[in-house]
N, C-alpha and C positions, 0 to 999 in steps of 0.2 A: 331659262335655266341652262339650256344647252351651251350658250355663250360663257356662262359661268364656268360650266363644266370644262370646257375647251380652255378657258384662261386658267383654271386649276391646273390641267394637266400640263399646260406649257410651263407654268411655273414650277411644276414638281420635276419637269423635264430639266429645266434651267438649274435647279438645285443640285439634281443628280449629276448633272456635267460639271458642276462646280466643286464636286467632291474631290478630296485629294487622291492620288494614285496609291495603289497599295505600297507599303513600305517595301523597299528593295535595297539588299545589301550584297555583301560578298557571296552569300549563300543562295542567292536567287538562281535558279536554273534558266538558263537561255536556250538550252538544246540537250539532246540526249543522243548517243551514238552506241548502238548495240547494248543499251541499257546504261551505259557509263554517262554521267552527269556532267554537262558544261556549265559553269556558272559565272555570274559577272566577276567574282573574285579572279577566276582564270584569266578573263580579258583584262582586267585591271592591272594584274602583275605583267602581262605582256605588254601593255601599253607603256608602262613604267620603264621598261627594258629598250623602248624604242629611242632613236635619236630624235632630237628636237625637231628636225626637218619632217619626219613622219607625224609627229604629236601636233603639227600644224594644220593636219588635213581636217577637213570638214568632219564634225562629230558623226553624221551618219556614214560617210565613206570609211572611216576608221574603224567604226564599230562593226560594220559589215565585213571588212577586211579581216579584223581579228577574229570575228566568229567564224568566217570561213576556213581561216588557217587553223584554229584549233579543231574544227570538225574534221578537216583533212587529216590532220595529225592523228587524232583519236582513231580514224579509220584504218589509218596505215599502222599505228601501234599494235592493233590487235594481232595484225599479220607479223610484225616485228618482234613481239613477245615469244614468238614460237621458233624465232631466228636466232635468239640470245645466245651467245658462245662465251665460254670462260673469260676470253679477254673483254668483251661486252660487260660482263657482270663486274669484272674488277675496275673498268671505266667508270660505271655508275657507282660504285664503292667509292672511288677517288673523288668523284663529283660531289658525292653526298658529303663525304668527310670535310672537304675543302669549303663546302657551304657552311656546315655546322662550325667549322672553326673560324670562319669570317663572322658568323653571328656573334660568336664568344668575344672575338676582337672588337667588332663594331660596339658591342655593350659595354666594353671596358673603356673604349676611346669616349662614347657618349658621357659617361660617368665622371671621366678625367677632364674633359674640356667644359668648364663651367666658368660664368662671368667671375666667380670668386678666384679660381683657380688662375684665370688670365690676369686678373689683377694681382695676384701674388706673385706670379712669374715677372710681371712688369716690374713691381717694387724690388724684387731681388736683383734685378738687372740693371734698372735705371735710377731707383729713387734715390740712393746714396752714392751713386758712381760720380766719379770726377768727369767734368766735362771732356770729351774728346776732342783732339785737334783733327781738322781736316786740311788737307794741302791742295792748292792748285798749282798745277805744274805743266810744263811743255817738254817736248823731247825731239830729238833728231835720231832717227834710227837708220844704221847703214850695216851692212853686211861685214866689212873689214874694220880692223882696229886702225891701219893707218889712214882710211879715209876719215874715222872718227876723229884722230888726233889732230888730222889737216883742219878739218871743221873748227874743233876747238881752238885751235891758234888763230883762226881768222875772227872767231868771236872775240878772243882775247885782244885783238887788234882793232876791235870795233865794229866789226860786221853785225848786220842785224840779225839776230837769232831766227826771227820768224821766216825772214826771206830765205835763209840757208835751208830751213825745214821745208818751206815749200818746194825748193829746188832739189834737195837731196834726200829727204827722208823717204824711207820706203814703205810705210804704213799709212792708214787711211787718215791718220791725224794732219799728214802734210798739207793737205788743202787748208787747213785751219791754223798754219803757221806752227804745227806741232803741238796744238793745245789739247791737254788731256781732260781738262775740267777739273772738277772737284772731286776727292776721293779720300776714304780714310784708311787707316792701318789695316792690313790684311787683304786689301783689294789689289794690290800689285805684286808682282814677283818679288822674292826677297832682296836680291842685289839691287833692284830698281828702288825698292821702298827704304832701303838703307840709305842709299844715295841722295834721296829726297829729304829724308829726316836729318841728314847731316849738313844739309845747305840752309843758308838763311835766305831771307827774300831778296830775290834779284839776282842771287849768285848762280852760277853755272858750273856743273860738275865735271870732273874729268871723264873720258869714256869709260863706260860702265857695261861689262858684258853680261847678258842673260841668254836664255835658251833661243831668244828672238833675234839675237844679233848684238850690235854694240850701240849704245844710247849715249846722247850727251843730254843730260837733265838740266831745265833751269826750273828753280822754284819762284813761281810768280809772287804767292802770298799764302797766309796760313789764317785760319780762324777757328773759334771754338764752335764745335758742332751743338746745335741746339737738342735738348733731349727730346726724344719722340713722344709723341702721345701714344696712348694705349692703342687707339684706332690706327694710327700709322704703322704698328708693327704686330697688329693682332693675328694676322695671316701667319707670319712667322712664329709667333708664340704658339698658335694653334698647332702648328706643324710639329714642334718640339713637343709640347705636351702629348700629342697623339703618337708621336715616336715612342716616348717615354713609356705610355700607358701599354703600347703594343708590347715592348720589350718585358715589361714586368709581369704582364698577363701570360706571356709564353713561359718565363722563367718560373712563374707560380705553378702554372698548369703542369709543367715537366716536373717541378718537385713533388706535386701532390700526386701525380700517376705513378703506378707500379710500373717500370720500365725494364724488360729484359731484353737486352741486345743480342741476338742469335747469329750474327752474320760471321762470326770468326771461322777461318777457313774456306770462306766462298771467295772465289775470283771476282773481283768487280768487273772484269772484263765479260762475264757472263751475259750481261744485260745486252750487249750486242748480239747475241744468238737469239734464234727463235724460239722462246720457251713455250710458244702454244703449237707446235709443228706434231704433236702427237694428239 
């Protein structure tokens, strides 16, 4: 009988050990300081604000470090609250205002950037667009027009463009014989782009001046650019949708708000003075 009782007790102990831990969430209290509760939620928010380097720490080390930090801050905050001056109050108001404004913008951005919106943006830009032309060109860049004219004359007389570029060009493309690779419209400064567009494959331009100096441009070849897939331009379209959403949200918020500007007659330079000296 004793053996059975012992076996039953052990079985009961095992069942108890196997029971799940009590549910824990953001409201779970992990410490109190002067009666103020510190919760798992406080620690979770702090963890999310850490750099990836710190989030890679072992769980127990990170947990203890965050808990110690919040305990220390809470203990210090009790004293800090008695030291709050007008400047501090306004700083806290500014911080809260900025955070709340950020929440509003985040909500607007989240609603604006959807799979449907991204597809619609891609369709509008690429679905019926004519294929764009891409250019493969090389150049020789020098500081003075006279040198550029001299090099152009040498090319006209049969000199090798790439060899001259390696010997005379002053930019990083010189090592590659002046090759600039493939590029589309809008990627080069305007005078350079205009010179490229005016050439036929194999032709070399007269000297062209830009803010970088004097260029001799050779058009190697052209091709029709492939229409990019949605995934290829998703980051770019996302950024544009986000920017539009932010601008529209700000405009709508201002339109809906009752705003009274009362800064007339105030010298803007007053912000340079110490407004809190009294």
